[in-house]
C-alpha positions in Angstrom: -2.6 14.7 -24.8 -2.1 13.2 -28.3 -4.9 10.7 -27.8 -7.2 13.2 -26.1 -6.7 15.7 -29.0 -7.5 12.9 -31.4 -10.9 12.4 -29.7 -10.0 9.3 -27.7 -11.3 9.4 -24.1 -8.0 9.5 -22.1 -7.0 9.6 -18.5 -3.6 10.1 -16.8 -3.1 8.5 -13.4 -0.9 10.6 -11.0 0.6 8.0 -8.7 1.1 8.6 -5.1 3.9 11.0 -4.0 4.0 12.6 -7.4 2.8 16.0 -8.4 -1.0 16.2 -8.3 -1.4 13.2 -6.1 -1.6 12.3 -2.4 1.7 13.0 -0.7 3.1 10.3 1.6 5.1 10.5 4.7 8.7 9.2 4.4 7.7 5.9 6.2 4.6 5.4 3.9 6.8 6.0 0.9 9.5 3.5 2.1 6.8 0.8 2.5 5.1 1.4 -0.9 5.7 -1.3 -3.4 4.8 -1.9 -7.0 1.6 -3.8 -5.9 0.3 -0.5 -4.4 0.7 1.2 -7.8 -1.0 -1.7 -9.5 -3.9 -1.5 -7.1 -4.3 2.2 -8.0 -4.4 1.3 -11.7 -7.0 -1.4 -11.2 -9.1 1.0 -9.1 -9.1 3.5 -12.0 -9.9 0.7 -14.5 -12.9 -0.2 -12.3 -14.0 3.5 -12.2 -13.8 3.7 -16.0 -15.9 0.5 -16.2 -14.9 -0.9 -19.5 -12.0 -2.1 -21.6 -8.9 0.1 -21.4 -5.6 0.5 -23.2 -2.8 1.0 -20.7 0.3 3.0 -21.7 3.3 3.5 -19.4 6.9 4.6 -19.6 9.8 3.6 -17.3 8.3 2.7 -13.9 4.8 3.3 -15.4 5.7 0.6 -18.0 6.3 -1.9 -15.2 3.1 -0.8 -13.5 0.9 -1.3 -16.5 2.5 -4.6 -17.4 1.6 -6.0 -14.0 -1.9 -4.4 -14.1 -2.6 -6.0 -17.5 
């Protein structure tokens, strides 16, 4: 919200099985790896269609490092 309030076009990715995203079955969740989250980030980057700044915390930090 801070960046958006400052006038910076901002997006928040809700990763699978989290609030606001697609819910997975227990089996799907067990077989989800970090590469699946990275693919989701790259898909959003493609949708945005330009340079992006990635910000993540905790697991999100690992996700954005691998996506970068």
